[in-house]
N, CA, C and O atoms as a GROMACS GRO file, in nm:
protein
  476
    1ARG      N    1   0.081  -0.159   0.028
    1ARG     CA    2   0.007  -0.023  -0.004
    1ARG      C    3   0.063   0.154  -0.006
    1ARG      O    4   0.155   0.188   0.068
    2ALA      N    5   0.009   0.232  -0.080
    2ALA     CA    6   0.110   0.353  -0.102
    2ALA      C    7   0.068   0.464   0.024
    2ALA      O    8  -0.049   0.502   0.022
    3THR      N    9   0.143   0.509   0.117
    3THR     CA   10   0.111   0.560   0.215
    3THR      C   11   0.203   0.740   0.172
    3THR      O   12   0.282   0.747   0.079
    4MET      N   13   0.167   0.859   0.260
    4MET     CA   14   0.182   0.952   0.205
    4MET      C   15   0.214   1.004   0.365
    4MET      O   16   0.131   0.985   0.454
    5GLU      N   17   0.350   1.074   0.389
    5GLU     CA   18   0.358   1.110   0.511
    5GLU      C   19   0.357   1.227   0.475
    5GLU      O   20   0.395   1.278   0.370
    6GLY      N   21   0.281   1.300   0.626
    6GLY     CA   22   0.288   1.441   0.598
    6GLY      C   23   0.206   1.502   0.462
    6GLY      O   24   0.232   1.616   0.422
    7GLY      N   25   0.121   1.433   0.405
    7GLY     CA   26   0.038   1.461   0.320
    7GLY      C   27   0.091   1.462   0.173
    7GLY      O   28   0.020   1.457   0.072
    8THR      N   29   0.224   1.471   0.177
    8THR     CA   30   0.273   1.520   0.034
    8THR      C   31   0.374   1.464   0.035
    8THR      O   32   0.438   1.448   0.139
    9ALA      N   33   0.411   1.420  -0.082
    9ALA     CA   34   0.477   1.364  -0.116
    9ALA      C   35   0.658   1.470  -0.217
    9ALA      O   36   0.661   1.570  -0.288
   10ALA      N   37   0.751   1.391  -0.177
   10ALA     CA   38   0.878   1.505  -0.156
   10ALA      C   39   0.903   1.532  -0.310
   10ALA      O   40   0.876   1.446  -0.394
   11ALA      N   41   0.939   1.618  -0.333
   11ALA     CA   42   0.964   1.654  -0.484
   11ALA      C   43   1.108   1.698  -0.488
   11ALA      O   44   1.167   1.771  -0.409
   12SER      N   45   1.160   1.630  -0.611
   12SER     CA   46   1.296   1.730  -0.642
   12SER      C   47   1.312   1.848  -0.712
   12SER      O   48   1.246   1.853  -0.815
   13THR      N   49   1.392   1.959  -0.680
   13THR     CA   50   1.390   2.069  -0.777
   13THR      C   51   1.478   2.017  -0.911
   13THR      O   52   1.523   1.904  -0.920
   14PRO      N   53   1.491   2.113  -1.005
   14PRO     CA   54   1.579   2.069  -1.128
   14PRO      C   55   1.730   2.159  -1.070
   14PRO      O   56   1.742   2.247  -0.986
   15LEU      N   57   1.827   2.093  -1.156
   15LEU     CA   58   2.010   2.142  -1.134
   15LEU      C   59   1.993   2.260  -1.211
   15LEU      O   60   1.982   2.278  -1.332
   16ALA      N   61   1.992   2.361  -1.083
   16ALA     CA   62   2.036   2.505  -1.172
   16ALA      C   63   2.160   2.500  -1.234
   16ALA      O   64   2.258   2.430  -1.208
   17GLU      N   65   2.139   2.600  -1.335
   17GLU     CA   66   2.323   2.602  -1.396
   17GLU      C   67   2.398   2.563  -1.297
   17GLU      O   68   2.349   2.575  -1.185
   18GLY      N   69   2.560   2.495  -1.309
   18GLY     CA   70   2.663   2.494  -1.243
   18GLY      C   71   2.644   2.404  -1.152
   18GLY      O   72   2.749   2.350  -1.118
   19GLU      N   73   2.507   2.350  -1.074
   19GLU     CA   74   2.528   2.220  -1.024
   19GLU      C   75   2.529   2.069  -1.096
   19GLU      O   76   2.490   2.037  -1.209
   20GLY      N   77   2.605   1.966  -0.962
   20GLY     CA   78   2.591   1.884  -1.014
   20GLY      C   79   2.692   1.832  -1.053
   20GLY      O   80   2.771   1.913  -1.099
   21PRO      N   81   2.739   1.682  -1.054
   21PRO     CA   82   2.848   1.658  -1.061
   21PRO      C   83   2.874   1.687  -1.160
   21PRO      O   84   2.814   1.757  -1.242
   22GLY      N   85   3.024   1.606  -1.166
   22GLY     CA   86   3.127   1.579  -1.330
   22GLY      C   87   3.227   1.733  -1.325
   22GLY      O   88   3.342   1.745  -1.369
   23ARG      N   89   3.169   1.808  -1.278
   23ARG     CA   90   3.274   1.943  -1.295
   23ARG      C   91   3.323   1.973  -1.173
   23ARG      O   92   3.222   1.988  -1.105
   24SER      N   93   3.403   1.989  -1.114
   24SER     CA   94   3.483   2.093  -1.009
   24SER      C   95   3.473   2.242  -1.000
   24SER      O   96   3.487   2.309  -0.897
   25ASP      N   97   3.449   2.284  -1.117
   25ASP     CA   98   3.500   2.459  -1.114
   25ASP      C   99   3.362   2.549  -1.125
   25ASP      O  100   3.353   2.663  -1.170
   26GLY      N  101   3.227   2.443  -1.059
   26GLY     CA  102   3.094   2.513  -1.042
   26GLY      C  103   3.049   2.554  -1.218
   26GLY      O  104   2.966   2.643  -1.236
   27LYS      N  105   3.094   2.502  -1.304
   27LYS     CA  106   2.991   2.532  -1.431
   27LYS      C  107   2.880   2.396  -1.427
   27LYS      O  108   2.852   2.312  -1.341
   28ALA      N  109   2.846   2.416  -1.532
   28ALA     CA  110   2.721   2.324  -1.580
   28ALA      C  111   2.806   2.184  -1.650
   28ALA      O  112   2.898   2.196  -1.730
   29PRO      N  113   2.759   2.066  -1.605
   29PRO     CA  114   2.844   1.947  -1.659
   29PRO      C  115   2.802   2.013  -1.863
   29PRO      O  116   2.709   2.061  -1.928
   30ARG      N  117   2.910   1.979  -1.875
   30ARG     CA  118   3.016   1.987  -2.047
   30ARG      C  119   2.909   1.838  -2.110
   30ARG      O  120   2.831   1.841  -2.205
   31THR      N  121   2.928   1.763  -2.053
   31THR     CA  122   2.947   1.629  -2.153
   31THR      C  123   2.776   1.589  -2.179
   31THR      O  124   2.694   1.669  -2.133
   32GLN      N  125   2.742   1.509  -2.226
   32GLN     CA  126   2.596   1.419  -2.207
   32GLN      C  127   2.657   1.332  -2.120
   32GLN      O  128   2.550   1.296  -2.071
   33GLU      N  129   2.726   1.277  -2.067
   33GLU     CA  130   2.749   1.162  -1.985
   33GLU      C  131   2.755   1.213  -1.848
   33GLU      O  132   2.712   1.142  -1.757
   34ASP      N  133   2.810   1.347  -1.821
   34ASP     CA  134   2.821   1.398  -1.683
   34ASP      C  135   2.668   1.492  -1.658
   34ASP      O  136   2.650   1.563  -1.558
   35ARG      N  137   2.554   1.473  -1.782
   35ARG     CA  138   2.451   1.522  -1.738
   35ARG      C  139   2.347   1.431  -1.732
   35ARG      O  140   2.236   1.465  -1.690
   36GLU      N  141   2.383   1.269  -1.786
   36GLU     CA  142   2.367   1.189  -1.783
   36GLU      C  143   2.349   1.162  -1.584
   36GLU      O  144   2.248   1.140  -1.518
   37ARG      N  145   2.487   1.174  -1.543
   37ARG     CA  146   2.486   1.123  -1.421
   37ARG      C  147   2.457   1.212  -1.344
   37ARG      O  148   2.419   1.171  -1.235
   38ALA      N  149   2.461   1.351  -1.359
   38ALA     CA  150   2.392   1.441  -1.268
   38ALA      C  151   2.211   1.416  -1.277
   38ALA      O  152   2.141   1.427  -1.176
   39ALA      N  153   2.158   1.385  -1.406
   39ALA     CA  154   2.007   1.338  -1.366
   39ALA      C  155   2.018   1.254  -1.298
   39ALA      O  156   1.962   1.252  -1.188
   40GLN      N  157   2.084   1.171  -1.337
   40GLN     CA  158   2.100   0.993  -1.256
   40GLN      C  159   2.070   1.038  -1.102
   40GLN      O  160   1.993   0.976  -1.030
   41ASP      N  161   2.143   1.156  -1.062
   41ASP     CA  162   2.180   1.153  -0.932
   41ASP      C  163   2.053   1.223  -0.849
   41ASP      O  164   2.035   1.244  -0.729
   42LYS      N  165   1.991   1.242  -0.941
   42LYS     CA  166   1.900   1.358  -0.879
   42LYS      C  167   1.762   1.271  -0.877
   42LYS      O  168   1.657   1.303  -0.820
   43ILE      N  169   1.789   1.151  -0.954
   43ILE     CA  170   1.648   1.072  -0.945
   43ILE      C  171   1.682   0.939  -0.847
   43ILE      O  172   1.595   0.865  -0.802
   44ASP      N  173   1.833   0.922  -0.824
   44ASP     CA  174   1.811   0.854  -0.716
   44ASP      C  175   1.825   0.903  -0.567
   44ASP      O  176   1.827   0.833  -0.466
   45GLU      N  177   1.834   1.060  -0.577
   45GLU     CA  178   1.828   1.130  -0.408
   45GLU      C  179   1.638   1.106  -0.407
   45GLU      O  180   1.588   1.034  -0.321
   46ALA      N  181   1.556   1.172  -0.510
   46ALA     CA  182   1.451   1.112  -0.482
   46ALA      C  183   1.349   0.994  -0.459
   46ALA      O  184   1.233   0.986  -0.419
   47LEU      N  185   1.448   0.907  -0.502
   47LEU     CA  186   1.367   0.771  -0.494
   47LEU      C  187   1.437   0.756  -0.356
   47LEU      O  188   1.372   0.667  -0.300
   48SER      N  189   1.519   0.790  -0.286
   48SER     CA  190   1.589   0.733  -0.127
   48SER      C  191   1.471   0.808  -0.082
   48SER      O  192   1.437   0.760   0.025
   49CYS      N  193   1.391   0.908  -0.117
   49CYS     CA  194   1.317   0.972   0.018
   49CYS      C  195   1.245   0.860   0.045
   49CYS      O  196   1.212   0.783  -0.044
   50SER      N  197   1.198   0.831   0.241
   50SER     CA  198   1.132   0.750   0.286
   50SER      C  199   0.970   0.776   0.192
   50SER      O  200   0.906   0.673   0.168
   51CYS      N  201   0.915   0.902   0.146
   51CYS     CA  202   0.787   0.915   0.168
   51CYS      C  203   0.726   0.832  -0.002
   51CYS      O  204   0.612   0.840  -0.045
   52VAL      N  205   0.815   0.776  -0.051
   52VAL     CA  206   0.804   0.658  -0.196
   52VAL      C  207   0.824   0.528  -0.154
   52VAL      O  208   0.834   0.433  -0.231
   53ASP      N  209   0.830   0.521  -0.034
   53ASP     CA  210   0.927   0.410  -0.014
   53ASP      C  211   0.797   0.307  -0.085
   53ASP      O  212   0.802   0.256  -0.197
   54ASP      N  213   0.671   0.292   0.026
   54ASP     CA  214   0.563   0.194  -0.027
   54ASP      C  215   0.482   0.218  -0.160
   54ASP      O  216   0.382   0.147  -0.171
   55LEU      N  217   0.515   0.327  -0.288
   55LEU     CA  218   0.485   0.323  -0.381
   55LEU      C  219   0.590   0.275  -0.474
   55LEU      O  220   0.572   0.279  -0.596
   56LYS      N  221   0.758   0.205  -0.390
   56LYS     CA  222   0.815   0.119  -0.437
   56LYS      C  223   0.785   0.002  -0.475
   56LYS      O  224   0.791  -0.048  -0.587
   57GLN      N  225   0.748  -0.045  -0.363
   57GLN     CA  226   0.673  -0.187  -0.360
   57GLN      C  227   0.592  -0.238  -0.396
   57GLN      O  228   0.516  -0.163  -0.456
   58GLY      N  229   0.556  -0.355  -0.391
   58GLY     CA  230   0.427  -0.396  -0.468
   58GLY      C  231   0.471  -0.418  -0.584
   58GLY      O  232   0.579  -0.408  -0.641
   59PRO      N  233   0.331  -0.458  -0.616
   59PRO     CA  234   0.353  -0.484  -0.767
   59PRO      C  235   0.308  -0.384  -0.886
   59PRO      O  236   0.266  -0.408  -0.999
   60CYS      N  237   0.334  -0.262  -0.814
   60CYS     CA  238   0.327  -0.144  -0.899
   60CYS      C  239   0.450  -0.102  -0.854
   60CYS      O  240   0.459   0.019  -0.870
   61GLY      N  241   0.560  -0.155  -0.801
   61GLY     CA  242   0.676  -0.039  -0.774
   61GLY      C  243   0.750   0.002  -0.877
   61GLY      O  244   0.774   0.121  -0.896
   62ALA      N  245   0.817  -0.140  -0.994
   62ALA     CA  246   0.917  -0.096  -1.119
   62ALA      C  247   0.815  -0.007  -1.156
   62ALA      O  248   0.839   0.099  -1.099
   63PRO      N  249   0.701   0.002  -1.233
   63PRO     CA  250   0.617   0.082  -1.296
   63PRO      C  251   0.589   0.230  -1.242
   63PRO      O  252   0.543   0.319  -1.313
   64PHE      N  253   0.617   0.242  -1.124
   64PHE     CA  254   0.624   0.382  -1.002
   64PHE      C  255   0.768   0.441  -1.062
   64PHE      O  256   0.785   0.553  -1.111
   65VAL      N  257   0.857   0.349  -1.047
   65VAL     CA  258   1.016   0.414  -1.024
   65VAL      C  259   1.039   0.467  -1.184
   65VAL      O  260   1.101   0.570  -1.210
   66LYS      N  261   0.979   0.381  -1.283
   66LYS     CA  262   1.012   0.439  -1.416
   66LYS      C  263   0.946   0.532  -1.416
   66LYS      O  264   1.023   0.627  -1.406
   67ALA      N  265   0.812   0.577  -1.422
   67ALA     CA  266   0.770   0.638  -1.450
   67ALA      C  267   0.792   0.808  -1.344
   67ALA      O  268   0.782   0.923  -1.387
   68PHE      N  269   0.825   0.760  -1.196
   68PHE     CA  270   0.878   0.887  -1.111
   68PHE      C  271   1.051   0.910  -1.161
   68PHE      O  272   1.098   1.023  -1.147
   69SER      N  273   1.122   0.820  -1.206
   69SER     CA  274   1.241   0.877  -1.259
   69SER      C  275   1.241   0.956  -1.382
   69SER      O  276   1.285   1.069  -1.405
   70CYS      N  277   1.177   0.865  -1.461
   70CYS     CA  278   1.136   0.935  -1.610
   70CYS      C  279   1.137   1.093  -1.582
   70CYS      O  280   1.239   1.160  -1.604
   71PHE      N  281   0.976   1.169  -1.515
   71PHE     CA  282   0.966   1.256  -1.429
   71PHE      C  283   1.070   1.334  -1.386
   71PHE      O  284   1.081   1.444  -1.441
   72ILE      N  285   1.170   1.295  -1.278
   72ILE     CA  286   1.265   1.339  -1.243
   72ILE      C  287   1.391   1.440  -1.365
   72ILE      O  288   1.438   1.553  -1.378
   73LYS      N  289   1.396   1.307  -1.427
   73LYS     CA  290   1.489   1.325  -1.527
   73LYS      C  291   1.438   1.453  -1.618
   73LYS      O  292   1.516   1.545  -1.643
   74SER      N  293   1.306   1.453  -1.665
   74SER     CA  294   1.264   1.589  -1.760
   74SER      C  295   1.247   1.702  -1.685
   74SER      O  296   1.172   1.795  -1.714
   75GLN      N  297   1.325   1.692  -1.578
   75GLN     CA  298   1.301   1.830  -1.492
   75GLN      C  299   1.450   1.906  -1.523
   75GLN      O  300   1.449   2.028  -1.506
   76GLN      N  301   1.538   1.864  -1.553
   76GLN     CA  302   1.646   1.812  -1.561
   76GLN      C  303   1.732   1.923  -1.654
   76GLN      O  304   1.712   1.864  -1.761
   77PRO      N  305   1.809   2.036  -1.692
   77PRO     CA  306   1.830   2.106  -1.797
   77PRO      C  307   1.868   1.967  -1.876
   77PRO      O  308   1.886   1.859  -1.820
   78SER      N  309   1.875   1.991  -2.003
   78SER     CA  310   1.894   1.914  -2.125
   78SER      C  311   1.824   1.772  -2.174
   78SER      O  312   1.846   1.692  -2.266
   79PHE      N  313   1.712   1.783  -2.044
   79PHE     CA  314   1.611   1.632  -2.068
   79PHE      C  315   1.459   1.716  -2.096
   79PHE      O  316   1.360   1.665  -2.150
   80GLU      N  317   1.466   1.814  -2.061
   80GLU     CA  318   1.308   1.883  -2.085
   80GLU      C  319   1.215   1.812  -2.155
   80GLU      O  320   1.109   1.773  -2.104
   81ALA      N  321   1.258   1.785  -2.304
   81ALA     CA  322   1.200   1.708  -2.386
   81ALA      C  323   1.164   1.570  -2.381
   81ALA      O  324   1.110   1.510  -2.473
   82THR      N  325   1.209   1.504  -2.230
   82THR     CA  326   1.184   1.380  -2.232
   82THR      C  327   1.039   1.297  -2.215
   82THR      O  328   0.970   1.339  -2.122
   83ASP      N  329   0.996   1.212  -2.273
   83ASP     CA  330   0.867   1.221  -2.296
   83ASP      C  331   0.839   1.077  -2.201
   83ASP      O  332   0.885   0.964  -2.219
   84CYS      N  333   0.750   1.124  -2.101
   84CYS     CA  334   0.728   0.993  -1.970
   84CYS      C  335   0.590   0.979  -2.029
   84CYS      O  336   0.516   0.967  -1.932
   85THR      N  337   0.527   0.975  -2.125
   85THR     CA  338   0.397   0.924  -2.136
   85THR      C  339   0.393   0.813  -2.153
   85THR      O  340   0.281   0.773  -2.122
   86VAL      N  341   0.491   0.690  -2.208
   86VAL     CA  342   0.435   0.543  -2.186
   86VAL      C  343   0.458   0.483  -2.066
   86VAL      O  344   0.374   0.418  -2.003
   87GLY      N  345   0.577   0.503  -2.031
   87GLY     CA  346   0.608   0.529  -1.830
   87GLY      C  347   0.491   0.495  -1.739
   87GLY      O  348   0.458   0.404  -1.663
   88PHE      N  349   0.421   0.662  -1.803
   88PHE     CA  350   0.313   0.725  -1.676
   88PHE      C  351   0.156   0.636  -1.752
   88PHE      O  352   0.054   0.648  -1.683
   89ALA      N  353   0.142   0.560  -1.874
   89ALA     CA  354   0.060   0.441  -1.916
   89ALA      C  355   0.076   0.347  -1.830
   89ALA      O  356  -0.017   0.312  -1.757
   90HIS      N  357   0.172   0.303  -1.825
   90HIS     CA  358   0.197   0.122  -1.771
   90HIS      C  359   0.159   0.163  -1.571
   90HIS      O  360   0.067   0.104  -1.515
   91LEU      N  361   0.202   0.212  -1.535
   91LEU     CA  362   0.184   0.252  -1.434
   91LEU      C  363   0.012   0.276  -1.369
   91LEU      O  364  -0.031   0.248  -1.257
   92LYS      N  365  -0.066   0.344  -1.499
   92LYS     CA  366  -0.153   0.358  -1.456
   92LYS      C  367  -0.252   0.280  -1.514
   92LYS      O  368  -0.366   0.279  -1.469
   93GLU      N  369  -0.213   0.210  -1.617
   93GLU     CA  370  -0.249   0.020  -1.583
   93GLU      C  371  -0.279  -0.030  -1.481
   93GLU      O  372  -0.392  -0.070  -1.452
   94CYS      N  373  -0.138  -0.036  -1.380
   94CYS     CA  374  -0.083  -0.112  -1.278
   94CYS      C  375  -0.226  -0.079  -1.177
   94CYS      O  376  -0.314  -0.144  -1.120
   95MET      N  377  -0.180   0.085  -1.199
   95MET     CA  378  -0.289   0.107  -1.049
   95MET      C  379  -0.420   0.050  -1.076
   95MET      O  380  -0.470   0.004  -0.973
   96ILE      N  381  -0.491   0.038  -1.178
   96ILE     CA  382  -0.622   0.033  -1.226
   96ILE      C  383  -0.655  -0.131  -1.157
   96ILE      O  384  -0.740  -0.173  -1.078
   97LYS      N  385  -0.520  -0.206  -1.244
   97LYS     CA  386  -0.535  -0.384  -1.182
   97LYS      C  387  -0.493  -0.347  -1.036
   97LYS      O  388  -0.593  -0.396  -0.983
   98HIS      N  389  -0.446  -0.314  -0.967
   98HIS     CA  390  -0.393  -0.281  -0.831
   98HIS      C  391  -0.439  -0.198  -0.737
   98HIS      O  392  -0.356  -0.152  -0.658
   99PRO      N  393  -0.586  -0.158  -0.724
   99PRO     CA  394  -0.604  -0.033  -0.697
   99PRO      C  395  -0.559  -0.050  -0.488
   99PRO      O  396  -0.531   0.031  -0.400
  100GLU      N  397  -0.573  -0.184  -0.492
  100GLU     CA  398  -0.561  -0.187  -0.322
  100GLU      C  399  -0.413  -0.121  -0.257
  100GLU      O  400  -0.383  -0.095  -0.140
  101GLN      N  401  -0.319  -0.103  -0.413
  101GLN     CA  402  -0.194  -0.069  -0.356
  101GLN      C  403  -0.239   0.101  -0.316
  101GLN      O  404  -0.206   0.148  -0.207
  102PHE      N  405  -0.294   0.160  -0.388
  102PHE     CA  406  -0.298   0.294  -0.351
  102PHE      C  407  -0.422   0.305  -0.279
  102PHE      O  408  -0.488   0.407  -0.299
  103GLU      N  409  -0.469   0.209  -0.189
  103GLU     CA  410  -0.586   0.295  -0.084
  103GLU      C  411  -0.519   0.423   0.004
  103GLU      O  412  -0.565   0.538   0.000
  104ASP      N  413  -0.446   0.398   0.053
  104ASP     CA  414  -0.377   0.492   0.196
  104ASP      C  415  -0.355   0.640   0.083
  104ASP      O  416  -0.376   0.760   0.100
  105LEU      N  417  -0.309   0.564  -0.024
  105LEU     CA  418  -0.301   0.765  -0.058
  105LEU      C  419  -0.410   0.800  -0.149
  105LEU      O  420  -0.406   0.905  -0.213
  106ALA      N  421  -0.479   0.741  -0.156
  106ALA     CA  422  -0.610   0.758  -0.202
  106ALA      C  423  -0.695   0.846  -0.097
  106ALA      O  424  -0.741   0.958  -0.119
  107GLU      N  425  -0.705   0.785   0.000
  107GLU     CA  426  -0.759   0.835   0.166
  107GLU      C  427  -0.675   0.960   0.135
  107GLU      O  428  -0.744   1.055   0.097
  108ALA      N  429  -0.555   0.981   0.142
  108ALA     CA  430  -0.503   1.116   0.182
  108ALA      C  431  -0.552   1.214   0.103
  108ALA      O  432  -0.591   1.316   0.160
  109PHE      N  433  -0.558   1.208  -0.001
  109PHE     CA  434  -0.658   1.281  -0.134
  109PHE      C  435  -0.778   1.335  -0.097
  109PHE      O  436  -0.814   1.450  -0.119
  110LYS      N  437  -0.843   1.241  -0.036
  110LYS     CA  438  -1.005   1.263  -0.060
  110LYS      C  439  -1.046   1.398   0.056
  110LYS      O  440  -0.972   1.431   0.150
  111PRO      N  441  -1.181   1.462   0.023
  111PRO     CA  442  -1.183   1.601   0.099
  111PRO      C  443  -1.209   1.548   0.289
  111PRO      O  444  -1.234   1.436   0.332
  112LYS      N  445  -1.198   1.629   0.336
  112LYS     CA  446  -1.183   1.567   0.496
  112LYS      C  447  -1.376   1.640   0.537
  112LYS      O  448  -1.406   1.754   0.501
  113ALA      N  449  -1.470   1.554   0.608
  113ALA     CA  450  -1.601   1.560   0.603
  113ALA      C  451  -1.606   1.636   0.673
  113ALA      O  452  -1.613   1.577   0.781
  114ALA      N  453  -1.609   1.798   0.698
  114ALA     CA  454  -1.574   1.901   0.776
  114ALA      C  455  -1.587   2.037   0.598
  114ALA      O  456  -1.650   2.137   0.564
  115GLU      N  457  -1.456   1.922   0.530
  115GLU     CA  458  -1.451   2.064   0.385
  115GLU      C  459  -1.584   1.960   0.291
  115GLU      O  460  -1.656   2.017   0.209
  116ALA      N  461  -1.598   1.827   0.316
  116ALA     CA  462  -1.744   1.764   0.220
  116ALA      C  463  -1.861   1.836   0.274
  116ALA      O  464  -1.956   1.853   0.198
  117ALA      N  465  -1.866   1.878   0.386
  117ALA     CA  466  -2.007   1.972   0.413
  117ALA      C  467  -2.028   2.053   0.375
  117ALA      O  468  -2.143   2.080   0.340
  118ASP      N  469  -1.913   2.147   0.359
  118ASP     CA  470  -1.915   2.296   0.300
  118ASP      C  471  -1.974   2.297   0.180
  118ASP      O  472  -2.047   2.390   0.145
  119GLU      N  473  -1.945   2.178   0.095
  119GLU     CA  474  -1.975   2.197  -0.029
  119GLU      C  475  -2.144   2.186  -0.061
  119GLU      O  476  -2.186   2.202  -0.176
   0.00000   0.00000   0.00000
């Protein structure tokens, strides 16, 4: 089952110009390999958050990791055009097949009783 700690998932911010591995002089990574390494470091950092631990487990763990990794990569300079459609489609299919894995996550986003009464 997926859970949300504190009601939100941690989001990683894109690398600013000059951040990331591959350069010790503070400038942006020059080579494609350096950019790939910097993006992978951001993905690893995001996936190490305990707030996504439950999402990485169970039958939808692999599709989640693939879609989430693609999203994080698409936020990095040089990778803005990354298409994550297929990865998210696979995750959606898995979520439909295994809704029980996401019950706690769905509960976290349901309106509270007081909010529902106001509507």
